PyMOL Python script that loads the backbone (N, CA, C, O; Angstrom):
from pymol import cmd

cmd.read_pdbstr("""\
ATOM      1  N   MET A   1      15.975  -7.396   1.154  1.00  0.00           N
ATOM      2  CA  MET A   1      15.619  -6.393   0.773  1.00  0.00           C
ATOM      3  C   MET A   1      15.349  -4.925   1.863  1.00  0.00           C
ATOM      4  O   MET A   1      14.384  -5.186   2.581  1.00  0.00           O
ATOM      5  N   ASP A   2      15.716  -4.000   2.067  1.00  0.00           N
ATOM      6  CA  ASP A   2      15.624  -3.196   3.097  1.00  0.00           C
ATOM      7  C   ASP A   2      13.971  -2.539   2.641  1.00  0.00           C
ATOM      8  O   ASP A   2      13.512  -2.153   1.566  1.00  0.00           O
ATOM      9  N   THR A   3      13.556  -2.614   3.645  1.00  0.00           N
ATOM     10  CA  THR A   3      12.316  -1.728   3.690  1.00  0.00           C
ATOM     11  C   THR A   3      12.502  -0.841   3.070  1.00  0.00           C
ATOM     12  O   THR A   3      12.177  -1.038   1.899  1.00  0.00           O
ATOM     13  N   ILE A   4      13.108   0.653   3.371  1.00  0.00           N
ATOM     14  CA  ILE A   4      13.294   1.488   3.122  1.00  0.00           C
ATOM     15  C   ILE A   4      13.554   1.748   0.904  1.00  0.00           C
ATOM     16  O   ILE A   4      13.386   2.647   0.081  1.00  0.00           O
ATOM     17  N   THR A   5      13.880   0.747   0.916  1.00  0.00           N
ATOM     18  CA  THR A   5      14.277   0.442  -0.422  1.00  0.00           C
ATOM     19  C   THR A   5      12.925  -0.128  -1.687  1.00  0.00           C
ATOM     20  O   THR A   5      12.762   0.169  -2.870  1.00  0.00           O
ATOM     21  N   ILE A   6      12.169  -1.025  -0.769  1.00  0.00           N
ATOM     22  CA  ILE A   6      10.506  -2.167  -0.939  1.00  0.00           C
ATOM     23  C   ILE A   6       9.548  -0.629  -1.254  1.00  0.00           C
ATOM     24  O   ILE A   6       8.725  -0.491  -2.159  1.00  0.00           O
ATOM     25  N   PHE A   7      10.080   0.768   0.127  1.00  0.00           N
ATOM     26  CA  PHE A   7       9.120   1.829  -0.052  1.00  0.00           C
ATOM     27  C   PHE A   7       9.181   2.199  -0.717  1.00  0.00           C
ATOM     28  O   PHE A   7       8.149   2.448  -1.340  1.00  0.00           O
ATOM     29  N   CYS A   8      10.728   2.679  -1.338  1.00  0.00           N
ATOM     30  CA  CYS A   8      11.160   3.903  -2.539  1.00  0.00           C
ATOM     31  C   CYS A   8      10.299   3.361  -3.770  1.00  0.00           C
ATOM     32  O   CYS A   8       9.525   4.161  -4.296  1.00  0.00           O
ATOM     33  N   ALA A   9      10.389   1.873  -4.338  1.00  0.00           N
ATOM     34  CA  ALA A   9       9.935   1.464  -5.808  1.00  0.00           C
ATOM     35  C   ALA A   9       8.687   1.454  -5.525  1.00  0.00           C
ATOM     36  O   ALA A   9       8.232   1.328  -6.662  1.00  0.00           O
ATOM     37  N   ILE A  10       7.411   1.510  -4.552  1.00  0.00           N
ATOM     38  CA  ILE A  10       6.419   1.495  -4.482  1.00  0.00           C
ATOM     39  C   ILE A  10       6.208   2.338  -4.648  1.00  0.00           C
ATOM     40  O   ILE A  10       5.535   2.466  -5.671  1.00  0.00           O
ATOM     41  N   ASP A  11       6.475   3.398  -4.029  1.00  0.00           N
ATOM     42  CA  ASP A  11       6.330   5.176  -4.005  1.00  0.00           C
ATOM     43  C   ASP A  11       6.268   5.563  -5.264  1.00  0.00           C
ATOM     44  O   ASP A  11       5.246   5.993  -5.798  1.00  0.00           O
ATOM     45  N   ASP A  12       7.978   5.358  -6.108  1.00  0.00           N
ATOM     46  CA  ASP A  12       7.775   5.990  -7.208  1.00  0.00           C
ATOM     47  C   ASP A  12       6.498   4.991  -8.310  1.00  0.00           C
ATOM     48  O   ASP A  12       6.137   5.588  -9.324  1.00  0.00           O
ATOM     49  N   PHE A  13       5.990   3.788  -8.108  1.00  0.00           N
ATOM     50  CA  PHE A  13       4.947   3.325  -9.548  1.00  0.00           C
ATOM     51  C   PHE A  13       3.701   3.672  -9.303  1.00  0.00           C
ATOM     52  O   PHE A  13       2.823   3.347 -10.103  1.00  0.00           O
ATOM     53  N   TYR A  14       3.221   4.834  -7.453  1.00  0.00           N
ATOM     54  CA  TYR A  14       2.245   5.059  -7.017  1.00  0.00           C
ATOM     55  C   TYR A  14       2.095   6.637  -7.330  1.00  0.00           C
ATOM     56  O   TYR A  14       1.089   7.323  -7.152  1.00  0.00           O
ATOM     57  N   LYS A  15       3.053   6.945  -7.721  1.00  0.00           N
ATOM     58  CA  LYS A  15       2.835   8.219  -8.093  1.00  0.00           C
ATOM     59  C   LYS A  15       2.758   8.493 -10.151  1.00  0.00           C
ATOM     60  O   LYS A  15       2.562   9.357 -11.005  1.00  0.00           O
ATOM     61  N   GLU A  16       3.075   7.051  -9.973  1.00  0.00           N
ATOM     62  CA  GLU A  16       2.846   7.579 -11.359  1.00  0.00           C
ATOM     63  C   GLU A  16       1.448   6.618 -11.596  1.00  0.00           C
ATOM     64  O   GLU A  16       1.137   6.593 -12.787  1.00  0.00           O
ATOM     65  N   PHE A  17       0.778   6.032 -10.942  1.00  0.00           N
ATOM     66  CA  PHE A  17      -0.401   5.037 -10.894  1.00  0.00           C
ATOM     67  C   PHE A  17      -1.677   5.667 -10.361  1.00  0.00           C
ATOM     68  O   PHE A  17      -2.812   5.347 -10.713  1.00  0.00           O
ATOM     69  N   GLU A  18      -1.315   6.725  -9.349  1.00  0.00           N
ATOM     70  CA  GLU A  18      -2.453   6.509  -8.831  1.00  0.00           C
ATOM     71  C   GLU A  18      -3.134   7.923 -10.006  1.00  0.00           C
ATOM     72  O   GLU A  18      -4.169   7.767 -10.655  1.00  0.00           O
ATOM     73  N   PRO A  19      -2.497   8.899 -10.040  1.00  0.00           N
ATOM     74  CA  PRO A  19      -3.474   9.564 -11.008  1.00  0.00           C
ATOM     75  C   PRO A  19      -4.145   9.276 -12.077  1.00  0.00           C
ATOM     76  O   PRO A  19      -5.156   9.975 -12.149  1.00  0.00           O
ATOM     77  N   ARG A  20      -4.028   8.568 -12.922  1.00  0.00           N
ATOM     78  CA  ARG A  20      -4.897   7.551 -14.162  1.00  0.00           C
ATOM     79  C   ARG A  20      -5.888   6.569 -13.475  1.00  0.00           C
ATOM     80  O   ARG A  20      -6.992   6.201 -13.876  1.00  0.00           O
ATOM     81  N   TRP A  21      -5.253   6.255 -12.402  1.00  0.00           N
ATOM     82  CA  TRP A  21      -6.102   5.411 -11.055  1.00  0.00           C
ATOM     83  C   TRP A  21      -7.538   6.304 -11.215  1.00  0.00           C
ATOM     84  O   TRP A  21      -8.471   6.056 -11.979  1.00  0.00           O
ATOM     85  N   GLU A  22      -7.395   7.618 -10.080  1.00  0.00           N
ATOM     86  CA  GLU A  22      -8.065   7.990 -10.517  1.00  0.00           C
ATOM     87  C   GLU A  22      -9.500   9.198 -10.858  1.00  0.00           C
ATOM     88  O   GLU A  22     -10.564   9.700 -10.494  1.00  0.00           O
ATOM     89  N   GLN A  23      -7.908   9.035 -12.329  1.00  0.00           N
ATOM     90  CA  GLN A  23      -9.124   9.736 -13.509  1.00  0.00           C
ATOM     91  C   GLN A  23      -9.918   8.490 -14.122  1.00  0.00           C
ATOM     92  O   GLN A  23     -11.071   8.547 -14.549  1.00  0.00           O
ATOM     93  N   ARG A  24      -9.371   7.730 -14.102  1.00  0.00           N
ATOM     94  CA  ARG A  24     -10.661   6.048 -14.655  1.00  0.00           C
ATOM     95  C   ARG A  24     -11.892   6.264 -13.451  1.00  0.00           C
ATOM     96  O   ARG A  24     -13.083   6.338 -13.755  1.00  0.00           O
ATOM     97  N   LEU A  25     -11.533   6.325 -12.454  1.00  0.00           N
ATOM     98  CA  LEU A  25     -12.795   6.587 -11.103  1.00  0.00           C
ATOM     99  C   LEU A  25     -13.512   7.751 -11.342  1.00  0.00           C
ATOM    100  O   LEU A  25     -14.736   7.627 -11.398  1.00  0.00           O
ATOM    101  N   THR A  26     -13.143   8.596 -11.460  1.00  0.00           N
ATOM    102  CA  THR A  26     -13.712   9.821 -12.045  1.00  0.00           C
ATOM    103  C   THR A  26     -14.701   9.647 -13.820  1.00  0.00           C
ATOM    104  O   THR A  26     -15.874   9.946 -14.040  1.00  0.00           O
ATOM    105  N   GLU A  27     -14.015   9.264 -14.463  1.00  0.00           N
ATOM    106  CA  GLU A  27     -14.762   8.728 -15.977  1.00  0.00           C
ATOM    107  C   GLU A  27     -15.884   7.801 -15.485  1.00  0.00           C
ATOM    108  O   GLU A  27     -16.980   8.203 -15.872  1.00  0.00           O
ATOM    109  N   SER A  28     -15.959   6.279 -14.484  1.00  0.00           N
ATOM    110  CA  SER A  28     -16.909   5.692 -14.294  1.00  0.00           C
ATOM    111  C   SER A  28     -17.765   6.932 -13.718  1.00  0.00           C
ATOM    112  O   SER A  28     -17.638   8.012 -13.141  1.00  0.00           O
ATOM    113  N   SER A  29     -19.209   5.602 -14.543  1.00  0.00           N
ATOM    114  CA  SER A  29     -21.140   6.298 -13.743  1.00  0.00           C
ATOM    115  C   SER A  29     -21.177   6.019 -12.421  1.00  0.00           C
ATOM    116  O   SER A  29     -21.684   6.895 -11.719  1.00  0.00           O
ATOM    117  N   LEU A  30     -20.834   5.173 -11.959  1.00  0.00           N
ATOM    118  CA  LEU A  30     -20.696   4.594 -10.599  1.00  0.00           C
ATOM    119  C   LEU A  30     -20.327   5.998  -9.467  1.00  0.00           C
ATOM    120  O   LEU A  30     -19.180   6.295  -9.131  1.00  0.00           O
ATOM    121  N   LYS A  31     -21.268   6.546  -9.122  1.00  0.00           N
ATOM    122  CA  LYS A  31     -20.703   6.950  -7.495  1.00  0.00           C
ATOM    123  C   LYS A  31     -19.861   6.353  -6.246  1.00  0.00           C
ATOM    124  O   LYS A  31     -20.370   5.605  -5.411  1.00  0.00           O
ATOM    125  N   ARG A  32     -18.654   6.732  -6.224  1.00  0.00           N
ATOM    126  CA  ARG A  32     -18.242   5.599  -4.944  1.00  0.00           C
ATOM    127  C   ARG A  32     -17.386   6.226  -3.937  1.00  0.00           C
ATOM    128  O   ARG A  32     -16.333   6.648  -4.415  1.00  0.00           O
ATOM    129  N   ARG A  33     -17.495   6.360  -3.014  1.00  0.00           N
ATOM    130  CA  ARG A  33     -17.046   7.451  -1.665  1.00  0.00           C
ATOM    131  C   ARG A  33     -15.411   7.528  -1.906  1.00  0.00           C
ATOM    132  O   ARG A  33     -14.849   6.435  -1.982  1.00  0.00           O
ATOM    133  N   ARG A  34     -14.395   9.000  -2.063  1.00  0.00           N
ATOM    134  CA  ARG A  34     -12.734   8.546  -1.696  1.00  0.00           C
ATOM    135  C   ARG A  34     -12.295   8.837  -0.687  1.00  0.00           C
ATOM    136  O   ARG A  34     -11.207   9.385  -0.864  1.00  0.00           O
ATOM    137  N   ARG A  35     -12.600   8.756   0.490  1.00  0.00           N
ATOM    138  CA  ARG A  35     -12.285   9.034   1.930  1.00  0.00           C
ATOM    139  C   ARG A  35     -10.616   8.475   1.801  1.00  0.00           C
ATOM    140  O   ARG A  35     -10.247   7.401   1.325  1.00  0.00           O
ATOM    141  N   ARG A  36      -9.891   9.410   2.301  1.00  0.00           N
ATOM    142  CA  ARG A  36      -8.607   9.570   2.701  1.00  0.00           C
ATOM    143  C   ARG A  36      -7.969   8.439   3.267  1.00  0.00           C
ATOM    144  O   ARG A  36      -9.038   7.960   3.645  1.00  0.00           O
ATOM    145  N   GLY A  37      -7.136   7.601   3.649  1.00  0.00           N
ATOM    146  CA  GLY A  37      -6.873   6.780   4.630  1.00  0.00           C
ATOM    147  C   GLY A  37      -5.902   7.246   5.817  1.00  0.00           C
ATOM    148  O   GLY A  37      -5.281   8.307   5.885  1.00  0.00           O
ATOM    149  N   ALA A  38      -5.919   6.484   6.478  1.00  0.00           N
ATOM    150  CA  ALA A  38      -4.782   7.477   7.554  1.00  0.00           C
ATOM    151  C   ALA A  38      -3.155   6.765   6.697  1.00  0.00           C
ATOM    152  O   ALA A  38      -2.008   7.181   6.861  1.00  0.00           O
ATOM    153  N   LEU A  39      -3.573   5.727   5.896  1.00  0.00           N
ATOM    154  CA  LEU A  39      -1.904   5.722   5.141  1.00  0.00           C
ATOM    155  C   LEU A  39      -1.558   5.775   3.499  1.00  0.00           C
ATOM    156  O   LEU A  39      -2.602   5.676   2.855  1.00  0.00           O
ATOM    157  N   CYS A  40      -0.858   5.851   3.002  1.00  0.00           N
ATOM    158  CA  CYS A  40      -1.296   6.362   1.500  1.00  0.00           C
ATOM    159  C   CYS A  40      -1.004   4.831   1.545  1.00  0.00           C
ATOM    160  O   CYS A  40      -0.537   4.010   2.334  1.00  0.00           O
ATOM    161  N   LEU A  41      -1.720   4.893  -0.192  1.00  0.00           N
ATOM    162  CA  LEU A  41      -1.484   3.317  -1.111  1.00  0.00           C
ATOM    163  C   LEU A  41      -0.214   3.086  -0.781  1.00  0.00           C
ATOM    164  O   LEU A  41      -0.441   1.934  -0.411  1.00  0.00           O
ATOM    165  N   SER A  42       1.222   3.235  -0.555  1.00  0.00           N
ATOM    166  CA  SER A  42       2.273   3.063  -0.655  1.00  0.00           C
ATOM    167  C   SER A  42       2.855   2.392   0.123  1.00  0.00           C
ATOM    168  O   SER A  42       3.676   1.523  -0.171  1.00  0.00           O
ATOM    169  N   GLU A  43       2.446   2.763   1.416  1.00  0.00           N
ATOM    170  CA  GLU A  43       2.948   2.723   2.846  1.00  0.00           C
ATOM    171  C   GLU A  43       1.871   0.815   2.970  1.00  0.00           C
ATOM    172  O   GLU A  43       2.419  -0.285   3.038  1.00  0.00           O
ATOM    173  N   VAL A  44       0.446   1.059   2.959  1.00  0.00           N
ATOM    174  CA  VAL A  44      -0.149   0.032   2.778  1.00  0.00           C
ATOM    175  C   VAL A  44       0.786  -1.012   1.970  1.00  0.00           C
ATOM    176  O   VAL A  44       1.344  -1.906   2.606  1.00  0.00           O
ATOM    177  N   MET A  45       0.925  -0.925   0.859  1.00  0.00           N
ATOM    178  CA  MET A  45       1.650  -2.329  -0.005  1.00  0.00           C
ATOM    179  C   MET A  45       2.783  -2.121   0.262  1.00  0.00           C
ATOM    180  O   MET A  45       3.545  -2.534  -0.612  1.00  0.00           O
ATOM    181  N   THR A  46       3.274  -1.640   1.124  1.00  0.00           N
ATOM    182  CA  THR A  46       5.025  -2.077   1.451  1.00  0.00           C
ATOM    183  C   THR A  46       4.974  -2.949   2.460  1.00  0.00           C
ATOM    184  O   THR A  46       5.910  -3.720   2.670  1.00  0.00           O
ATOM    185  N   ILE A  47       3.452  -2.921   3.486  1.00  0.00           N
ATOM    186  CA  ILE A  47       3.466  -3.216   4.692  1.00  0.00           C
ATOM    187  C   ILE A  47       3.259  -4.858   3.946  1.00  0.00           C
ATOM    188  O   ILE A  47       3.970  -5.784   4.337  1.00  0.00           O
ATOM    189  N   MET A  48       2.276  -5.053   2.915  1.00  0.00           N
ATOM    190  CA  MET A  48       1.756  -6.037   2.453  1.00  0.00           C
ATOM    191  C   MET A  48       2.912  -6.757   1.835  1.00  0.00           C
ATOM    192  O   MET A  48       2.910  -7.965   2.072  1.00  0.00           O
ATOM    193  N   VAL A  49       3.767  -6.373   1.197  1.00  0.00           N
ATOM    194  CA  VAL A  49       5.406  -6.839   0.629  1.00  0.00           C
ATOM    195  C   VAL A  49       5.596  -7.679   1.358  1.00  0.00           C
ATOM    196  O   VAL A  49       5.523  -8.905   1.276  1.00  0.00           O
ATOM    197  N   GLY A  50       6.032  -6.532   2.639  1.00  0.00           N
ATOM    198  CA  GLY A  50       6.591  -6.673   3.679  1.00  0.00           C
ATOM    199  C   GLY A  50       6.134  -8.548   4.500  1.00  0.00           C
ATOM    200  O   GLY A  50       6.864  -9.478   4.843  1.00  0.00           O
ATOM    201  N   PHE A  51       5.042  -8.414   4.518  1.00  0.00           N
ATOM    202  CA  PHE A  51       4.742  -9.143   4.975  1.00  0.00           C
ATOM    203  C   PHE A  51       4.947 -10.851   4.081  1.00  0.00           C
ATOM    204  O   PHE A  51       5.417 -11.866   4.594  1.00  0.00           O
ATOM    205  N   HIS A  52       4.403 -10.692   2.590  1.00  0.00           N
ATOM    206  CA  HIS A  52       4.852 -11.816   2.161  1.00  0.00           C
ATOM    207  C   HIS A  52       6.456 -12.356   2.216  1.00  0.00           C
ATOM    208  O   HIS A  52       6.877 -13.511   2.151  1.00  0.00           O
ATOM    209  N   LEU A  53       7.158 -11.130   2.356  1.00  0.00           N
ATOM    210  CA  LEU A  53       8.364 -11.846   2.403  1.00  0.00           C
ATOM    211  C   LEU A  53       9.291 -12.047   3.505  1.00  0.00           C
ATOM    212  O   LEU A  53      10.474 -12.324   3.699  1.00  0.00           O
ATOM    213  N   SER A  54       8.064 -11.742   4.233  1.00  0.00           N
ATOM    214  CA  SER A  54       8.700 -12.286   5.849  1.00  0.00           C
ATOM    215  C   SER A  54       9.111 -13.508   6.558  1.00  0.00           C
ATOM    216  O   SER A  54      10.046 -13.689   7.337  1.00  0.00           O
ATOM    217  N   GLY A  55       7.785 -14.677   5.909  1.00  0.00           N
ATOM    218  CA  GLY A  55       7.726 -15.610   6.649  1.00  0.00           C
ATOM    219  C   GLY A  55       6.453 -16.185   7.910  1.00  0.00           C
ATOM    220  O   GLY A  55       6.109 -17.314   8.261  1.00  0.00           O
ATOM    221  N   TYR A  56       5.998 -14.743   8.343  1.00  0.00           N
ATOM    222  CA  TYR A  56       5.163 -15.073   8.942  1.00  0.00           C
ATOM    223  C   TYR A  56       3.946 -15.690   8.866  1.00  0.00           C
ATOM    224  O   TYR A  56       3.181 -15.025   8.167  1.00  0.00           O
ATOM    225  N   TRP A  57       3.475 -16.642   9.278  1.00  0.00           N
ATOM    226  CA  TRP A  57       2.338 -17.244   8.865  1.00  0.00           C
ATOM    227  C   TRP A  57       1.040 -16.652   8.761  1.00  0.00           C
ATOM    228  O   TRP A  57       0.284 -17.123   7.911  1.00  0.00           O
ATOM    229  N   THR A  58       0.487 -15.321   9.760  1.00  0.00           N
ATOM    230  CA  THR A  58      -0.298 -14.436   9.524  1.00  0.00           C
ATOM    231  C   THR A  58       0.077 -13.506   9.826  1.00  0.00           C
ATOM    232  O   THR A  58       1.140 -13.381  10.433  1.00  0.00           O
ATOM    233  N   PHE A  59      -1.207 -11.898   9.266  1.00  0.00           N
ATOM    234  CA  PHE A  59      -0.707 -10.895   9.046  1.00  0.00           C
ATOM    235  C   PHE A  59      -0.920 -10.466   9.802  1.00  0.00           C
ATOM    236  O   PHE A  59      -0.843  -9.237   9.804  1.00  0.00           O
ATOM    237  N   LYS A  60      -1.359 -11.203  11.042  1.00  0.00           N
ATOM    238  CA  LYS A  60      -1.775 -10.629  12.923  1.00  0.00           C
ATOM    239  C   LYS A  60      -0.605 -10.715  13.536  1.00  0.00           C
ATOM    240  O   LYS A  60      -0.541  -9.903  14.459  1.00  0.00           O
ATOM    241  N   HIS A  61      -0.108 -11.053  13.469  1.00  0.00           N
ATOM    242  CA  HIS A  61       1.279 -12.018  13.874  1.00  0.00           C
ATOM    243  C   HIS A  61       2.357 -10.672  13.288  1.00  0.00           C
ATOM    244  O   HIS A  61       2.845  -9.903  14.116  1.00  0.00           O
ATOM    245  N   TYR A  62       2.622 -10.525  11.907  1.00  0.00           N
ATOM    246  CA  TYR A  62       3.308  -9.875  11.288  1.00  0.00           C
ATOM    247  C   TYR A  62       3.305  -8.335  11.657  1.00  0.00           C
ATOM    248  O   TYR A  62       4.261  -7.563  11.724  1.00  0.00           O
ATOM    249  N   TYR A  63       2.219  -8.153  11.835  1.00  0.00           N
ATOM    250  CA  TYR A  63       1.638  -6.772  12.215  1.00  0.00           C
ATOM    251  C   TYR A  63       2.141  -6.579  13.859  1.00  0.00           C
ATOM    252  O   TYR A  63       3.089  -5.829  14.089  1.00  0.00           O
ATOM    253  N   LEU A  64       1.669  -7.069  14.620  1.00  0.00           N
ATOM    254  CA  LEU A  64       2.387  -6.877  16.236  1.00  0.00           C
ATOM    255  C   LEU A  64       3.218  -6.947  15.879  1.00  0.00           C
ATOM    256  O   LEU A  64       3.737  -5.943  15.391  1.00  0.00           O
ATOM    257  N   ASN A  65       3.890  -8.179  15.889  1.00  0.00           N
ATOM    258  CA  ASN A  65       5.256  -8.036  15.963  1.00  0.00           C
ATOM    259  C   ASN A  65       6.717  -7.521  15.472  1.00  0.00           C
ATOM    260  O   ASN A  65       7.827  -7.387  15.987  1.00  0.00           O
ATOM    261  N   HIS A  66       5.958  -7.242  13.846  1.00  0.00           N
ATOM    262  CA  HIS A  66       7.379  -6.468  13.228  1.00  0.00           C
ATOM    263  C   HIS A  66       6.513  -4.918  12.516  1.00  0.00           C
ATOM    264  O   HIS A  66       7.408  -4.082  12.396  1.00  0.00           O
ATOM    265  N   VAL A  67       5.923  -4.652  12.308  1.00  0.00           N
ATOM    266  CA  VAL A  67       4.979  -3.544  12.132  1.00  0.00           C
ATOM    267  C   VAL A  67       4.963  -2.119  12.903  1.00  0.00           C
ATOM    268  O   VAL A  67       5.148  -0.994  12.436  1.00  0.00           O
ATOM    269  N   LEU A  68       4.754  -2.422  13.902  1.00  0.00           N
ATOM    270  CA  LEU A  68       4.040  -2.177  15.510  1.00  0.00           C
ATOM    271  C   LEU A  68       5.480  -1.722  16.209  1.00  0.00           C
ATOM    272  O   LEU A  68       5.431  -0.640  16.794  1.00  0.00           O
ATOM    273  N   ARG A  69       6.435  -2.243  16.218  1.00  0.00           N
ATOM    274  CA  ARG A  69       7.559  -2.766  16.990  1.00  0.00           C
ATOM    275  C   ARG A  69       8.669  -1.371  16.102  1.00  0.00           C
ATOM    276  O   ARG A  69       9.868  -1.277  16.364  1.00  0.00           O
TER     277      ARG A  69
END
""", "prot")
cmd.dss("prot")
cmd.show_as("cartoon", "prot")
cmd.util.cbc("prot")
cmd.orient("prot")
């Protein structure tokens, strides 16, 4: 599968999931830090799915050889 196709599918899912998740976090009585990361959840999940589909044995090698290039 193409990386862009995977990203679009994951991003569509997170557009529906993230508001519900945020609402659930605000309803919780526990105080949590909600700092924004450098990457959105869709981007992080796309990297993770790509790693699992790639055949690399270690995430470090996948990230250095595939994501950063």
